[in-house]
C-alpha positions in Angstrom: -69.7 -100.7 -14.2 -68.6 -97.5 -15.8 -66.3 -94.8 -14.3 -67.3 -91.4 -15.7 -65.9 -88.0 -15.5 -68.2 -85.0 -15.8 -68.0 -81.2 -15.8 -69.8 -80.6 -12.5 -71.6 -82.5 -9.8 -74.2 -81.2 -7.4 -72.7 -81.5 -3.9 -72.5 -85.1 -2.9 -75.9 -86.1 -4.5 -74.7 -87.7 -7.7 -76.4 -85.3 -10.1 -74.1 -84.3 -12.8 -73.5 -82.0 -15.8 -71.7 -83.6 -18.7 -70.7 -81.6 -21.8 -74.1 -80.4 -22.8 -75.0 -82.8 -25.6 -76.8 -85.5 -23.6 -74.2 -88.2 -24.6 -73.9 -89.8 -21.1 -77.7 -89.8 -20.6 -78.4 -91.4 -24.0 -75.6 -94.0 -23.5 -76.9 -95.0 -20.1 -80.5 -95.1 -21.2 -79.7 -97.1 -24.3 -77.7 -99.5 -22.2 -80.6 -99.9 -19.7 -83.0 -100.6 -22.6 -80.7 -103.1 -24.3 -79.7 -105.1 -21.2 -82.9 -104.5 -19.2 -80.8 -103.2 -16.3 -79.1 -99.9 -15.6 -75.3 -100.0 -15.5 -73.6 -99.1 -12.2 -71.8 -95.8 -12.5 -69.1 -94.1 -10.5 -68.3 -90.4 -10.9 -64.8 -89.0 -10.3 -64.6 -85.3 -9.3 -62.3 -82.7 -7.8 -63.8 -80.6 -5.0 -63.9 -77.6 -7.4 -66.4 -79.6 -9.5 -68.9 -79.8 -6.7 -71.5 -77.1 -6.9 -74.6 -76.2 -4.8 -77.2 -76.4 -7.5 -77.5 -77.8 -11.0 -80.3 -77.5 -13.6 -81.7 -81.0 -13.9 -84.2 -82.3 -16.5 -86.5 -85.4 -16.2 -84.2 -87.4 -18.5 -81.1 -86.7 -16.5 -79.5 -89.5 -14.6 -77.5 -89.6 -11.4 -74.3 -91.6 -10.7 -74.5 -94.4 -8.1 -71.3 -93.4 -6.3 -69.4 -90.1 -6.3 -65.7 -90.1 -5.4 -64.1 -86.7 -4.9 -60.7 -85.4 -3.8 
């Protein structure tokens, strides 16, 4: 299980924007290939980080659980 902080999240859907270099996506995809299972992920966000729309690409992942305050 990984607890991750990102720059923005799409409102309550678990889609996220990291820091623009694909680090989180590569890490999570590499983990899934190495261990043959995807890690469980939790995103932590402030309400100001929740946005209505995000540009998503096919390689982008979503967090399993989003906690916001």
